[in-house]
N, C-alpha and C positions, 0 to 999 in steps of 0.2 A: 743302451750300452752303459755298463758300469764305469765308474771313473778309472778302475784298474785296466779296463779293456780299451780305453781310448788311446788313439795314436798321439804322438807328440806333434805339436803345431809345426815345428820345423820340418818334420817329415811330410806333413800335409802340404806345407808351403812348397816344398820341393816337387811334389807331385803336381801341384797347380801350375808351377813354372813349366814343367815338361809338357803339360796339356794345353795351356793357354799361351799361344804364341805371341799375340799382341796384347799384353796386359793393359787394361784401361788406365790412363794416367792418374785417375782419382783412386783407384784400387791399389796401385803400385806401392805407395808408402806403407800401407797396411800389410800387404804381402811381404814386403821387405822386413817389417817388424816381426811378422810371424816366423820368419827364418831364425830369429834369435830367442824364440819362446818355446818352452817345453809344454806348458799347459796354460789353460785360461786363468789359472790362479797366479801366474807370474806377472811381474811388472815390466813394462817397457817404458822407460823414462817416467813420465808422469801419468801414463795410461795403464789401465789394467789389461790383462790378456783378453778379458771378456769384451772390453770396449774396442780393442783392436780387431777382434773377430767380428763384432757387430758392424763396425765401420767398413771392414772388408766386404762383408756380405751386402751391405747397402750400396756399395760401389761396384759390385761384380755382376750387375744385371746383364752386361753384354757378353759375359762368359757363358756359353751355352753348350749343350750336348749331354750325352749320358754321363760322362765323367764329372762334368760340372754339377749336374743334379745330384749325383752320389755324394760328392764332397761337400756341397752346400748343405745337404741333409745331415751329413756327419757333423759339420760345424754347428748347425742349429741344435742338434741333439746335445752337444757339449754345453751349450748355453742353458 
């Protein structure tokens, strides 16, 4: 995917919220942060969007299913 074709992180975060009913406590702060980010180039407090996405992915191993695989692949492609 080209940068111009990537979805905003806040849209992805909203889709994750709809699909992942019981968000893992360790992934929740990063998912919350993604709600206020447009791209991985944005800053969230002292963290970059890239680090927020990386930390989310490392803590989202309990989120499974087709939608989870698709969105995780989309986030990895952004990195």
